[in-house]
Backbone of each chain as ProteinMPNN parsed JSONL, in Angstrom:
{"seq_chain_A": "NAGVMQNPRHLVRRRGQEARLRCSPMKGHSHVYWYRQLPEEGLKFMVYLQKENIIDESGMPKERFSAEFPKEGPSILRIQQVVRGDSAAYFCASSLTGGNIQYFGAGTRLSVL", "coords_chain_A": {"N_chain_A": [[0.903, -11.199, 9.913], [1.929, -9.527, 7.396], [4.767, -9.44, 5.411], [7.175, -7.273, 3.583], [5.651, -6.492, 0.46], [5.878, -7.457, -2.79], [4.957, -6.688, -6.237], [4.594, -7.35, -9.817], [6.336, -10.71, -9.276], [7.756, -11.598, -11.619], [8.734, -9.743, -14.482], [8.364, -9.358, -17.768], [9.188, -7.351, -20.496], [9.258, -5.811, -23.669], [11.706, -3.774, -25.563], [11.141, -0.515, -25.155], [8.768, -0.652, -24.201], [6.601, 0.087, -21.014], [7.237, -0.443, -17.773], [6.124, -1.245, -14.536], [6.287, -1.371, -11.232], [5.276, -2.659, -8.007], [5.211, -2.029, -4.603], [4.098, -2.745, -1.526], [4.571, -1.59, 1.895], [5.701, -3.227, 4.898], [3.068, -3.41, 7.59], [2.562, -0.341, 9.129], [4.678, 0.724, 8.467], [6.182, 3.766, 7.082], [8.222, 4.623, 5.495], [9.76, 4.038, 2.692], [11.796, 2.184, 0.205], [13.845, 1.801, -2.811], [15.862, -0.432, -4.347], [18.234, -1.574, -6.844], [19.515, -4.262, -8.219], [21.995, -5.414, -10.188], [23.074, -8.188, -12.536], [25.535, -10.003, -10.927], [26.351, -7.951, -9.474], [26.194, -5.712, -6.608], [23.488, -4.446, -4.297], [22.157, -1.72, -5.375], [21.369, 1.742, -4.267], [18.322, 3.464, -5.138], [15.845, 4.974, -4.765], [14.208, 7.167, -1.986], [11.434, 7.231, -0.299], [8.988, 8.842, 1.831], [5.627, 8.803, 2.678], [3.792, 10.274, 0.44], [5.833, 11.998, -0.433], [9.076, 12.677, -2.173], [12.291, 11.811, -0.674], [14.873, 11.01, -0.977], [16.477, 10.958, -4.171], [18.677, 10.588, -5.057], [19.817, 8.114, -6.374], [18.565, 7.431, -8.434], [18.405, 6.917, -12.046], [18.306, 9.862, -14.173], [16.547, 10.152, -16.327], [13.468, 8.43, -17.648], [12.978, 6.838, -15.029], [10.93, 6.981, -12.664], [9.343, 7.334, -9.296], [6.753, 6.881, -6.841], [5.013, 7.28, -3.859], [1.869, 7.026, -2.929], [-0.786, 8.576, -0.939], [-2.645, 6.69, -0.479], [-2.572, 3.288, -1.118], [0.225, 1.357, -2.772], [3.691, 1.937, -3.204], [5.014, 2.579, -6.503], [7.413, 2.025, -8.74], [8.431, 3.265, -11.661], [9.153, 2.605, -15.009], [9.866, 4.034, -17.991], [9.989, 3.469, -21.455], [11.694, 1.072, -21.599], [14.785, -0.333, -21.645], [17.364, -2.853, -22.472], [19.235, -2.853, -20.96], [17.98, -2.069, -18.493], [17.052, -4.648, -17.455], [17.128, -6.475, -14.342], [17.067, -7.06, -10.833], [14.687, -5.838, -8.901], [14.633, -4.461, -5.963], [12.372, -3.769, -3.046], [12.302, -2.132, -0.099], [11.268, -1.446, 3.419], [10.754, 0.547, 6.479], [10.267, 1.533, 9.862], [11.083, 4.138, 10.797], [12.991, 6.612, 9.523], [16.319, 5.654, 8.638], [16.311, 3.531, 10.41], [15.978, -0.005, 10.747], [15.753, -1.797, 7.729], [13.415, -3.635, 6.141], [13.26, -6.283, 3.424], [11.482, -6.658, 0.466], [10.615, -9.622, -1.586], [11.522, -8.919, -4.235], [11.421, -7.88, -7.695], [11.864, -9.222, -10.784], [12.99, -7.89, -13.562], [12.88, -8.714, -16.778], [14.038, -7.398, -20.144], [13.25, -7.821, -23.112]], "CA_chain_A": [[1.713, -9.816, 9.666], [2.667, -9.771, 6.191], [6.062, -8.559, 5.186], [7.031, -6.305, 2.422], [4.881, -7.452, -0.569], [6.045, -6.682, -4.145], [4.414, -7.602, -7.442], [4.851, -8.713, -9.696], [7.688, -11.237, -9.18], [8.73, -11.682, -12.472], [8.075, -9.207, -15.169], [9.172, -9.357, -19.142], [8.696, -6.418, -21.387], [9.995, -5.663, -24.812], [12.253, -2.691, -25.575], [10.266, 0.776, -25.646], [7.32, -0.453, -23.264], [6.73, 0.665, -19.62], [7.402, -1.304, -16.604], [5.533, -0.483, -13.414], [6.893, -2.392, -10.3], [4.554, -2.27, -7.111], [5.584, -2.458, -3.266], [3.466, -2.361, -0.349], [5.48, -1.888, 2.83], [5.198, -3.846, 6.239], [1.993, -2.769, 8.292], [2.7, 0.484, 9.99], [5.89, 1.599, 8.085], [5.774, 4.715, 6.111], [9.442, 4.807, 4.781], [10.138, 3.023, 1.572], [13.443, 2.331, -0.279], [13.996, 1.087, -3.889], [17.247, -0.683, -4.749], [18.454, -2.324, -8.098], [20.588, -5.295, -8.122], [22.152, -5.985, -11.457], [23.675, -9.418, -12.269], [26.99, -9.986, -10.582], [26.798, -6.597, -8.674], [25.665, -5.615, -5.479], [22.299, -3.852, -4.182], [22.251, -0.053, -5.395], [20.177, 2.435, -3.696], [17.837, 4.403, -5.907], [15.239, 6.109, -4.072], [13.617, 6.76, -0.367], [10.286, 7.999, -0.166], [7.782, 8.707, 2.597], [4.267, 8.948, 2.195], [3.578, 11.359, -0.617], [7.115, 12.803, -0.393], [10.526, 11.874, -2.344], [13.265, 12.419, 0.397], [16.058, 11.14, -1.518], [16.6, 10.001, -5.276], [20.095, 10.643, -5.675], [20.575, 6.99, -7.096], [17.754, 7.192, -9.751], [18.443, 7.732, -13.319], [17.712, 11.274, -14.336], [15.438, 10.113, -17.29], [12.871, 7.374, -17.694], [12.593, 6.331, -14.143], [10.149, 7.754, -11.588], [8.731, 6.701, -8.263], [5.783, 7.546, -6.205], [4.242, 6.444, -2.741], [0.649, 8.108, -2.848], [-1.211, 8.699, 0.501], [-3.327, 5.458, -0.195], [-1.977, 2.454, -1.987], [1.656, 0.771, -2.568], [4.693, 2.484, -3.692], [5.18, 2.364, -7.701], [8.568, 2.6, -9.562], [7.939, 3.249, -12.973], [10.566, 2.559, -15.886], [9.392, 4.054, -19.252], [10.845, 2.955, -22.69], [12.766, 0.205, -21.368], [15.956, -0.763, -22.363], [17.942, -4.314, -22.071], [20.152, -2.429, -19.552], [17.279, -2.209, -17.135], [17.026, -6.123, -16.543], [17.764, -6.447, -13.034], [16.076, -7.485, -9.789], [14.355, -4.388, -8.212], [14.104, -4.656, -4.439], [11.822, -2.63, -2.145], [12.384, -2.248, 1.527], [10.425, -0.383, 4.218], [11.361, 1.224, 7.726], [9.486, 2.228, 10.651], [11.537, 5.304, 10.855], [14.271, 6.895, 8.666], [17.625, 5.212, 9.454], [15.752, 2.171, 11.188], [16.182, -1.277, 10.093], [15.02, -1.838, 6.651], [12.754, -5.052, 5.647], [13.048, -6.216, 2.172], [10.498, -7.667, -0.222], [11.238, -10.654, -2.427], [11.992, -8.408, -5.458], [10.481, -7.988, -8.982], [12.944, -9.629, -11.75], [12.67, -7.461, -14.6], [13.667, -8.869, -18.195], [13.735, -6.675, -21.172], [13.658, -8.46, -24.454]], "C_chain_A": [[2.392, -10.205, 8.586], [3.914, -8.945, 6.258], [5.95, -7.573, 4.077], [6.433, -7.17, 1.252], [5.309, -6.569, -1.909], [5.417, -7.552, -5.317], [4.808, -6.75, -8.641], [6.234, -9.169, -9.585], [8.62, -11.392, -10.112], [7.984, -10.545, -13.291], [8.817, -9.276, -16.725], [8.606, -8.207, -19.788], [9.8, -6.3, -22.714], [10.413, -4.145, -24.888], [11.188, -1.738, -26.056], [8.94, 0.733, -24.608], [7.701, -0.097, -21.952], [6.745, -0.498, -18.761], [6.922, -0.742, -15.348], [5.54, -1.668, -12.249], [6.022, -1.706, -8.792], [5.397, -2.798, -5.637], [4.796, -1.864, -2.274], [4.159, -2.642, 0.778], [4.863, -2.548, 4.141], [4.445, -2.985, 6.968], [2.716, -1.638, 9.016], [4.217, 1.628, 9.625], [5.566, 2.48, 6.918], [7.112, 5.26, 5.384], [9.547, 3.441, 3.77], [11.295, 3.259, 0.538], [13.165, 1.557, -1.617], [15.312, 0.813, -3.98], [17.29, -1.626, -5.93], [19.583, -3.247, -7.904], [20.763, -5.908, -9.669], [22.869, -7.147, -11.504], [25.24, -8.94, -12.078], [27.33, -8.874, -9.804], [25.628, -6.652, -7.445], [24.464, -4.822, -5.338], [22.649, -2.291, -4.321], [21.203, 0.722, -4.867], [19.704, 3.249, -5.071], [16.959, 5.812, -5.64], [14.642, 5.972, -2.853], [12.601, 7.884, -0.55], [9.553, 7.813, 1.367], [6.512, 9.069, 2.103], [4.017, 10.345, 1.536], [4.948, 12.183, -0.905], [8.46, 11.976, -1.058], [11.494, 12.449, -1.266], [14.533, 12.337, -0.203], [16.159, 10.278, -2.818], [17.937, 10.228, -5.796], [20.61, 9.407, -6.566], [19.614, 6.662, -8.212], [18.354, 7.79, -10.808], [17.657, 8.579, -13.567], [16.37, 10.868, -15.521], [14.856, 8.619, -17.242], [12.403, 6.638, -16.585], [11.913, 7.435, -13.111], [9.559, 7.063, -10.52], [7.697, 7.506, -7.615], [5.407, 6.876, -4.623], [3.245, 7.443, -2.405], [0.219, 7.688, -1.319], [-2.034, 7.255, 0.755], [-2.749, 4.577, -1.462], [-0.575, 2.244, -1.999], [2.277, 1.927, -3.486], [4.764, 1.93, -5.077], [6.629, 2.768, -8.116], [8.145, 2.102, -10.864], [9.23, 3.363, -13.855], [9.699, 2.778, -17.06], [10.505, 3.904, -20.239], [11.947, 2.143, -22.079], [13.509, -0.286, -22.12], [16.623, -2.235, -21.87], [18.778, -3.796, -20.987], [19.276, -2.453, -18.276], [16.824, -3.311, -16.604], [17.689, -6.015, -15.41], [16.552, -6.899, -12.23], [15.837, -6.14, -9.167], [13.769, -4.757, -6.711], [13.256, -3.442, -3.893], [11.821, -3.04, -0.68], [11.552, -1.067, 2.25], [11.011, -0.569, 5.693], [10.246, 1.671, 8.411], [9.637, 3.699, 10.683], [12.431, 5.578, 10.088], [15.545, 6.394, 9.334], [17.402, 3.938, 10.159], [16.245, 1.008, 10.14], [15.392, -1.671, 9.015], [14.598, -3.51, 6.315], [12.836, -5.107, 4.313], [11.867, -7.347, 1.76], [11.273, -8.709, -1.039], [11.689, -10.095, -3.774], [11.044, -8.802, -6.775], [12.067, -8.122, -10.082], [12.172, -8.957, -12.911], [13.478, -7.783, -15.837], [13.163, -8.017, -19.232], [14.237, -7.477, -22.401], [14.025, -7.83, -25.694]], "O_chain_A": [[3.297, -11.038, 8.624], [4.079, -7.972, 6.994], [4.881, -7.109, 3.682], [6.693, -8.366, 1.119], [5.14, -5.359, -2.06], [5.372, -8.782, -5.352], [5.277, -5.62, -8.514], [7.196, -8.414, -9.722], [9.838, -11.387, -9.93], [6.817, -10.287, -12.997], [10.045, -9.227, -16.671], [7.396, -8.067, -19.608], [10.972, -6.672, -22.663], [9.674, -3.293, -24.394], [10.474, -1.943, -27.037], [8.261, 1.703, -24.272], [8.885, 0.042, -21.647], [6.204, -1.533, -19.151], [7.377, 0.37, -15.08], [4.895, -2.71, -12.363], [6.096, -0.51, -8.509], [6.095, -3.812, -5.621], [4.76, -0.644, -2.116], [4.488, -3.819, 0.927], [3.669, -2.418, 4.41], [4.876, -1.844, 7.131], [3.68, -2.081, 9.641], [4.632, 2.669, 10.133], [4.869, 2.129, 5.966], [7.04, 6.296, 4.725], [9.442, 2.244, 4.038], [11.636, 4.37, 0.132], [12.292, 0.69, -1.583], [16.075, 1.742, -3.717], [16.395, -2.466, -6.016], [20.605, -2.817, -7.37], [19.96, -6.65, -10.235], [23.465, -7.348, -10.445], [25.916, -8.073, -12.634], [28.494, -8.74, -9.429], [24.603, -7.327, -7.35], [24.198, -4.321, -6.431], [23.332, -1.706, -3.48], [20.059, 0.303, -5.046], [20.508, 3.613, -5.929], [17.107, 6.988, -5.973], [14.451, 4.825, -2.45], [12.806, 9.062, -0.846], [9.589, 6.736, 1.96], [6.432, 9.676, 1.035], [4.068, 11.396, 2.174], [4.888, 13.078, -1.749], [8.849, 10.895, -0.616], [11.4, 13.654, -1.034], [15.325, 13.276, -0.112], [15.983, 9.063, -2.738], [18.203, 10.027, -6.981], [21.566, 9.518, -7.333], [19.832, 5.667, -8.903], [18.805, 8.934, -10.745], [16.452, 8.44, -13.358], [15.277, 11.418, -15.386], [15.571, 7.687, -16.873], [11.52, 5.808, -16.803], [12.384, 8.546, -12.869], [9.174, 5.949, -10.873], [7.696, 8.726, -7.778], [5.714, 5.689, -4.515], [3.496, 8.475, -1.784], [0.702, 6.768, -0.66], [-2.112, 6.734, 1.867], [-2.517, 5.059, -2.571], [0.026, 2.96, -1.198], [1.654, 2.648, -4.265], [4.59, 0.711, -5.086], [6.998, 3.898, -7.795], [7.68, 1.004, -11.169], [10.194, 4.058, -13.533], [8.829, 1.94, -17.296], [11.688, 4.136, -19.99], [13.093, 2.594, -22.081], [13.155, -0.708, -23.221], [16.262, -2.649, -20.769], [18.942, -4.556, -20.032], [19.726, -2.789, -17.181], [16.257, -3.297, -15.511], [18.802, -5.489, -15.396], [15.412, -7.084, -12.655], [16.786, -5.388, -8.942], [12.665, -5.237, -6.454], [13.455, -2.288, -4.272], [11.402, -4.101, -0.22], [11.258, 0.009, 1.73], [11.61, -1.58, 6.061], [9.294, 2.159, 7.802], [8.675, 4.464, 10.621], [12.969, 4.524, 9.748], [15.796, 6.705, 10.498], [18.395, 3.289, 10.49], [16.754, 1.152, 9.029], [14.223, -1.929, 9.305], [15.425, -4.42, 6.27], [12.525, -4.059, 3.747], [11.473, -8.367, 2.327], [12.497, -8.627, -1.139], [12.287, -10.903, -4.485], [10.216, -9.708, -6.865], [13.026, -7.351, -10.105], [11.029, -9.279, -13.238], [14.583, -7.271, -16.014], [11.947, -7.841, -19.304], [15.421, -7.729, -22.627], [14.324, -8.517, -26.671]]}, "seq_chain_B": "EDKVVQSPLSLVVHEGDTVTLNCSYEVTNFRSLLWYKQEKKAPTFLFMLTSSGIEKKSGRLSSILDKKELSSILNITATQTGDSAIYLCAVVNAGGTSYGKLTFGQGTILTVHP", "coords_chain_B": {"N_chain_B": [[31.821, 9.878, -1.521], [30.025, 7.029, -0.126], [31.548, 3.978, 0.762], [31.613, 0.563, 0.873], [33.383, -2.679, 1.31], [33.773, -6.014, 0.927], [34.935, -9.074, 2.332], [35.958, -12.585, 2.341], [35.126, -12.644, -1.237], [34.126, -14.935, -1.813], [33.6, -17.924, -0.524], [34.305, -21.403, 0.194], [33.132, -23.969, 2.714], [33.07, -26.864, 4.693], [30.483, -28.717, 6.499], [29.987, -27.915, 9.721], [32.395, -26.366, 10.004], [33.812, -23.112, 10.97], [33.195, -19.865, 10.161], [34.561, -16.595, 9.288], [33.298, -13.57, 8.056], [34.233, -10.511, 6.459], [33.872, -6.809, 6.556], [34.483, -3.743, 5.561], [34.336, -0.16, 5.715], [33.768, 2.849, 4.255], [32.352, 6.064, 5.229], [31.177, 9.278, 5.351], [29.479, 10.031, 7.546], [28.795, 8.235, 9.808], [26.217, 6.108, 11.123], [24.845, 3.382, 11.43], [25.592, 0.075, 10.948], [24.552, -2.592, 9.109], [23.764, -6.188, 8.618], [22.797, -8.671, 6.4], [21.4, -11.526, 5.12], [21.195, -13.062, 2.282], [19.416, -15.266, 0.154], [17.724, -17.056, -2.295], [15.574, -15.238, -2.474], [14.374, -12.603, -0.811], [16.738, -10.174, 0.838], [17.536, -11.033, 3.916], [17.08, -9.57, 7.111], [19.799, -9.57, 9.787], [21.693, -8.606, 11.75], [21.881, -5.331, 13.399], [24.159, -2.902, 13.872], [25.549, -0.291, 16.169], [27.108, 0.518, 18.156], [30.376, 0.138, 19.127], [32.421, -2.559, 19.79], [30.744, -4.07, 21.147], [29.262, -7.072, 21.224], [26.943, -8.806, 19.063], [24.524, -11.495, 19.311], [22.975, -14.33, 17.87], [21.99, -17.193, 17.879], [23.871, -19.239, 16.272], [25.106, -17.411, 15.04], [27.146, -14.184, 14.998], [28.135, -10.935, 15.509], [30.247, -8.047, 15.389], [31.503, -4.73, 15.869], [33.98, -2.457, 14.905], [34.852, 0.703, 15.271], [36.769, 1.974, 15.425], [38.549, 0.752, 13.457], [37.045, 0.935, 11.37], [35.348, -1.211, 10.646], [33.707, -4.401, 10.753], [32.848, -7.499, 11.528], [31.455, -10.959, 10.966], [30.628, -13.65, 12.278], [30.139, -17.265, 12.109], [29.386, -19.936, 13.365], [29.791, -23.651, 13.524], [28.952, -24.213, 11.102], [26.102, -24.885, 8.797], [24.53, -26.408, 6.022], [22.415, -25.027, 5.375], [23.467, -22.401, 5.717], [24.538, -21.611, 3.832], [24.566, -18.921, 1.332], [24.144, -15.648, 0.064], [25.955, -13.072, 1.869], [25.251, -9.718, 3.067], [26.693, -6.692, 3.707], [26.011, -3.527, 5.08], [25.861, -0.078, 5.286], [24.753, 2.755, 7.082], [24.197, 6.07, 6.377], [24.616, 8.903, 8.617], [23.901, 11.724, 7.766], [22.349, 14.499, 6.308], [20.017, 14.072, 3.926], [20.434, 11.606, 3.279], [20.241, 9.935, 5.353], [18.517, 7.644, 5.436], [19.216, 5.789, 3.274], [20.76, 2.641, 2.341], [24.098, 1.726, 1.964], [25.681, -0.711, -0.068], [27.86, -3.682, 0.309], [29.436, -5.618, -1.947], [28.955, -8.286, -1.339], [29.704, -11.69, 0.108], [29.858, -14.565, -1.083], [28.974, -17.763, 0.433], [29.447, -20.98, 0.546], [28.277, -24.081, 1.812], [29.261, -27.073, 2.29], [27.858, -30.567, 2.546]], "CA_chain_B": [[30.723, 9.032, -1.685], [30.149, 6.137, 0.906], [32.135, 2.719, 0.282], [31.497, -0.603, 1.526], [34.106, -3.575, 0.789], [33.244, -7.076, 1.845], [35.998, -10.077, 1.886], [36.28, -12.739, 0.922], [34.075, -12.482, -2.032], [33.409, -16.217, -1.822], [33.974, -18.879, 0.421], [33.597, -22.82, 0.375], [33.697, -24.678, 3.699], [32.388, -27.803, 5.012], [29.59, -28.267, 7.435], [30.819, -27.974, 10.967], [33.62, -25.278, 9.916], [33.644, -22.046, 11.535], [33.983, -18.855, 9.079], [34.479, -15.3, 9.646], [33.404, -12.713, 6.839], [34.565, -9.347, 7.158], [33.293, -5.859, 5.957], [35.196, -2.461, 6.087], [33.488, 0.71, 5.222], [34.259, 4.408, 4.547], [31.385, 6.67, 5.469], [31.19, 10.481, 5.951], [28.963, 10.362, 8.878], [28.373, 6.74, 10.143], [25.083, 5.937, 11.896], [24.741, 2.274, 11.688], [26.047, -0.915, 10.149], [23.521, -3.926, 9.126], [23.922, -7.408, 7.867], [21.661, -9.038, 5.627], [21.397, -12.9, 4.591], [20.418, -13.382, 1.096], [19.16, -16.557, -0.461], [17.284, -16.432, -3.488], [14.482, -14.316, -2.39], [14.489, -11.224, -0.26], [17.521, -9.901, 1.999], [16.675, -11.034, 5.507], [17.78, -8.895, 8.307], [20.49, -10.342, 10.368], [22.165, -7.561, 12.665], [22.352, -3.991, 13.161], [25.354, -2.437, 14.979], [25.808, 0.976, 16.181], [28.433, 0.877, 18.91], [31.812, -0.46, 18.804], [32.897, -3.415, 20.817], [29.406, -4.764, 21.51], [28.814, -8.156, 19.916], [25.602, -9.142, 18.781], [24.617, -12.82, 19.013], [21.73, -14.967, 17.544], [22.191, -18.721, 17.536], [25.532, -19.752, 15.889], [25.804, -16.069, 14.438], [27.525, -13.24, 15.941], [28.693, -9.883, 14.631], [30.59, -7.267, 16.266], [31.715, -3.437, 15.222], [34.912, -1.879, 15.504], [34.341, 2.079, 14.44], [38.211, 2.465, 15.051], [39.259, 0.133, 12.317], [35.924, 0.959, 10.312], [34.92, -2.487, 10.113], [32.707, -5.333, 11.1], [33.053, -9.143, 11.133], [30.289, -11.725, 11.007], [30.961, -15.054, 12.606], [29.144, -18.379, 11.894], [30.026, -21.447, 14.003], [29.405, -24.988, 13.356], [28.183, -24.135, 9.727], [25.214, -25.92, 8.273], [24.379, -26.351, 4.717], [21.32, -24.07, 5.271], [23.908, -21.28, 5.771], [24.749, -21.168, 2.222], [23.787, -17.734, 0.979], [25.256, -14.247, -0.033], [26.088, -12.254, 3.09], [25.583, -8.603, 2.67], [26.909, -5.626, 4.756], [25.505, -2.156, 4.603], [25.942, 1.006, 6.131], [23.69, 4.03, 6.745], [24.81, 7.548, 6.719], [23.457, 9.905, 9.169], [24.103, 12.875, 7.15], [21.635, 15.047, 5.46], [18.931, 13.418, 3.298], [21.014, 10.245, 2.934], [20.301, 8.721, 6.41], [17.64, 6.295, 4.995], [19.435, 4.932, 2.048], [21.928, 1.935, 3.009], [24.988, 1.579, 0.868], [25.854, -2.056, 0.329], [28.974, -3.889, -0.144], [29.398, -6.457, -3.234], [28.55, -9.397, -0.781], [30.432, -12.736, 0.322], [29.314, -15.652, -1.245], [29.226, -18.632, 1.431], [28.727, -22.155, 0.13], [28.601, -25.265, 2.814], [29.088, -28.352, 1.58], [27.68, -31.607, 3.443]], "C_chain_B": [[31.021, 7.586, -0.592], [30.802, 4.854, 0.15], [32.008, 1.586, 1.533], [32.26, -1.82, 1.058], [33.859, -4.926, 1.916], [34.717, -8.14, 1.383], [35.719, -11.161, 2.682], [35.055, -12.552, 0.094], [33.377, -14.058, -2.147], [34.149, -17.2, -0.922], [33.393, -20.252, 0.538], [34.376, -23.483, 1.657], [32.903, -25.777, 3.731], [31.461, -27.764, 6.313], [30.64, -28.61, 8.991], [31.953, -27.046, 11.228], [32.928, -24.061, 10.525], [33.838, -20.961, 10.638], [33.826, -17.47, 9.665], [34.34, -14.252, 8.311], [33.529, -11.204, 7.499], [33.749, -8.076, 6.079], [34.176, -4.57, 6.476], [34.584, -1.322, 5.25], [34.232, 2.186, 5.185], [32.933, 5.408, 4.358], [31.347, 8.053, 5.789], [30.638, 10.56, 7.234], [28.159, 8.91, 9.267], [27.393, 6.593, 11.208], [24.759, 4.632, 12.326], [25.285, 1.259, 10.619], [25.228, -2.272, 10.31], [24.199, -5.076, 8.408], [22.78, -8.142, 7.729], [22.362, -10.719, 5.141], [20.671, -12.86, 3.35], [20.421, -14.702, 0.072], [18.327, -16.422, -1.861], [16.065, -15.647, -3.763], [15.221, -12.966, -1.943], [15.707, -11.199, 0.808], [17.047, -10.211, 3.314], [17.513, -10.48, 6.473], [18.564, -10.064, 9.25], [20.768, -9.581, 11.939], [22.137, -6.272, 12.466], [23.274, -3.406, 14.29], [25.556, -0.828, 14.755], [26.922, 1.361, 17.031], [29.379, 0.016, 18.626], [31.947, -1.382, 20.084], [31.653, -4.137, 21.331], [29.023, -5.854, 20.644], [27.301, -8.558, 20.194], [25.418, -10.676, 18.562], [23.05, -13.233, 18.622], [22.104, -16.28, 17.061], [23.624, -18.958, 17.408], [26.076, -18.415, 15.007], [26.029, -15.145, 15.105], [28.074, -12.309, 15.186], [29.082, -8.65, 15.726], [31.266, -6.055, 15.107], [32.858, -3.004, 15.771], [35.142, -0.477, 14.558], [35.91, 2.383, 14.505], [38.965, 2.174, 13.943], [38.029, 0.456, 11.294], [35.683, -0.289, 9.747], [34.121, -3.253, 10.891], [32.935, -6.702, 10.765], [31.606, -9.689, 11.593], [30.699, -13.158, 11.11], [29.705, -16.069, 12.415], [29.958, -19.462, 12.322], [29.43, -22.686, 13.548], [28.36, -24.766, 12.142], [27.28, -25.24, 9.158], [25.02, -25.633, 6.566], [23.365, -25.188, 4.352], [21.976, -22.663, 5.292], [24.404, -20.699, 4.252], [24.021, -20.27, 1.549], [24.715, -16.727, 0.746], [24.88, -13.452, 1.254], [26.291, -10.961, 2.841], [25.699, -7.654, 3.72], [26.479, -4.515, 4.143], [25.577, -1.337, 5.327], [24.975, 2.07, 5.914], [24.511, 5.278, 7.249], [23.866, 8.474, 7.451], [23.608, 11.023, 8.647], [22.97, 13.44, 6.473], [20.313, 14.266, 4.972], [19.35, 11.828, 3.008], [20.714, 9.34, 4.111], [19.256, 7.624, 6.183], [18.235, 5.378, 4.1], [20.881, 3.853, 2.669], [22.82, 1.773, 1.346], [25.684, 0.112, 0.894], [27.23, -2.611, -0.252], [28.676, -4.864, -1.402], [28.861, -7.771, -2.656], [29.745, -10.558, -0.641], [29.343, -13.8, 0.095], [29.561, -16.992, -0.491], [28.605, -19.881, 0.765], [29.218, -23.282, 1.326], [28.339, -26.316, 2.089], [28.943, -29.56, 2.668], [29.031, -32.107, 4.098]], "O_chain_B": [[32.168, 7.212, -0.352], [30.565, 4.726, -1.052], [32.236, 1.728, 2.734], [31.654, -2.212, 0.06], [33.785, -4.928, 3.145], [35.377, -7.988, 0.355], [35.223, -10.899, 3.778], [33.989, -12.314, 0.662], [32.223, -14.239, -2.536], [35.357, -17.081, -0.717], [32.227, -20.409, 0.899], [35.593, -23.595, 1.801], [32.002, -25.837, 2.894], [31.64, -26.868, 7.138], [31.64, -29.307, 9.164], [32.445, -26.885, 12.345], [31.703, -23.964, 10.598], [34.962, -21.078, 10.15], [32.955, -17.267, 10.51], [35.317, -14.169, 7.567], [33.12, -10.805, 8.589], [33.161, -8.375, 5.039], [34.498, -4.44, 7.657], [34.33, -1.572, 4.072], [35.108, 2.543, 5.973], [32.505, 5.482, 3.206], [31.571, 8.088, 6.999], [31.288, 11.158, 8.091], [26.99, 8.685, 8.954], [27.769, 6.989, 12.311], [24.388, 4.512, 13.494], [25.405, 1.644, 9.455], [25.203, -2.934, 11.347], [25.147, -4.864, 7.652], [21.918, -8.303, 8.593], [23.545, -10.957, 4.895], [19.467, -12.609, 3.407], [21.367, -15.009, -0.653], [18.502, -15.347, -2.435], [15.586, -15.407, -4.871], [16.211, -12.417, -2.427], [15.739, -12.113, 1.633], [16.103, -9.564, 3.768], [18.647, -10.928, 6.64], [18.109, -11.193, 9.437], [20.215, -9.894, 12.993], [22.368, -5.906, 11.314], [23.017, -3.511, 15.49], [25.68, -0.225, 13.689], [27.627, 2.337, 16.776], [29.155, -0.894, 17.828], [31.634, -1.008, 21.214], [31.946, -4.989, 22.171], [28.542, -5.684, 19.524], [26.689, -8.599, 21.262], [26.103, -11.19, 17.677], [22.08, -12.576, 19.0], [22.504, -16.446, 15.909], [24.43, -18.876, 18.335], [27.164, -18.359, 14.434], [25.215, -14.966, 16.011], [28.565, -12.693, 14.124], [28.38, -8.359, 16.694], [31.491, -6.272, 13.916], [32.975, -3.061, 16.995], [35.519, -0.519, 13.387], [36.342, 3.077, 13.584], [39.81, 2.916, 13.443], [38.298, 0.05, 10.163], [35.777, -0.495, 8.537], [33.758, -2.672, 11.913], [33.233, -6.974, 9.601], [30.813, -9.109, 12.334], [31.074, -13.791, 10.123], [28.526, -15.737, 12.544], [30.997, -19.846, 11.785], [28.287, -22.531, 13.119], [27.171, -25.08, 12.205], [27.69, -26.397, 9.063], [25.432, -24.596, 6.046], [23.422, -24.533, 3.311], [21.268, -21.716, 4.953], [24.546, -19.552, 3.827], [22.911, -20.594, 1.126], [25.891, -16.799, 1.104], [23.723, -13.23, 1.612], [27.404, -10.696, 2.385], [24.889, -7.71, 4.646], [26.492, -4.379, 2.92], [25.314, -1.747, 6.458], [24.445, 2.303, 4.827], [25.244, 5.394, 8.232], [22.722, 8.782, 7.114], [23.253, 11.753, 9.573], [22.449, 12.524, 5.837], [19.579, 13.856, 5.872], [18.557, 11.005, 2.551], [20.875, 8.125, 3.994], [19.308, 6.657, 6.944], [17.84, 4.212, 4.094], [21.82, 4.314, 3.318], [22.422, 1.727, 0.182], [26.251, -0.199, 1.941], [27.716, -2.041, -1.229], [27.524, -4.808, -1.833], [28.263, -8.464, -3.479], [30.762, -10.338, -1.298], [28.308, -13.963, 0.74], [30.627, -17.466, -0.884], [27.416, -19.886, 0.449], [30.391, -23.327, 1.698], [27.358, -26.48, 1.364], [29.754, -29.615, 3.592], [29.017, -33.028, 4.915]]}, "name": "protein", "num_of_chains": 2, "seq": "NAGVMQNPRHLVRRRGQEARLRCSPMKGHSHVYWYRQLPEEGLKFMVYLQKENIIDESGMPKERFSAEFPKEGPSILRIQQVVRGDSAAYFCASSLTGGNIQYFGAGTRLSVLEDKVVQSPLSLVVHEGDTVTLNCSYEVTNFRSLLWYKQEKKAPTFLFMLTSSGIEKKSGRLSSILDKKELSSILNITATQTGDSAIYLCAVVNAGGTSYGKLTFGQGTILTVHP"}
């Protein structure tokens, strides 16, 4: 019974490149959440998705960031034209229903050179 | 805006000590409070609290919610070096489209020395 799977675990990009982070939720979970953890800071909510729908993207920067959770396949967090300030750990979580316990993946550590 | 404050920010103890971690919150429409333990990887779920005054227990860890005081505590008895981690508190807002997102505190870094 696999937990939340994120890949890659580590991602290095140069400024201006694109970063794609993937998240496969726990089996049976259709609610996915993305959080960002900057150095020396707590986890900050970015976006909440249910299959094919964005429910709440209030924590997502308005530009360069997008997220999707297609009918088939993992959820993708996409960061275009990365800048050094995007360097952080990005965590994905999933839950059975909205407002229920969220289980986290191991995160993707993005480093922008 | 929802807010969660944890204290202390860091704590150093010796094996066998008992520790109490605090979490206070401000949320417009409270649904639940969750505690997580974060080591070097994924935050792992510890407790979910929705009702005031009911203690949840798992081994040496226990937690209780006080809705009147808008706070929760996490107790760890007979600490072990394996308890060293960051302990995160988070709240869920029941209102509108926010009912899914967790608002986290900054965490308490617990270090247990042998």
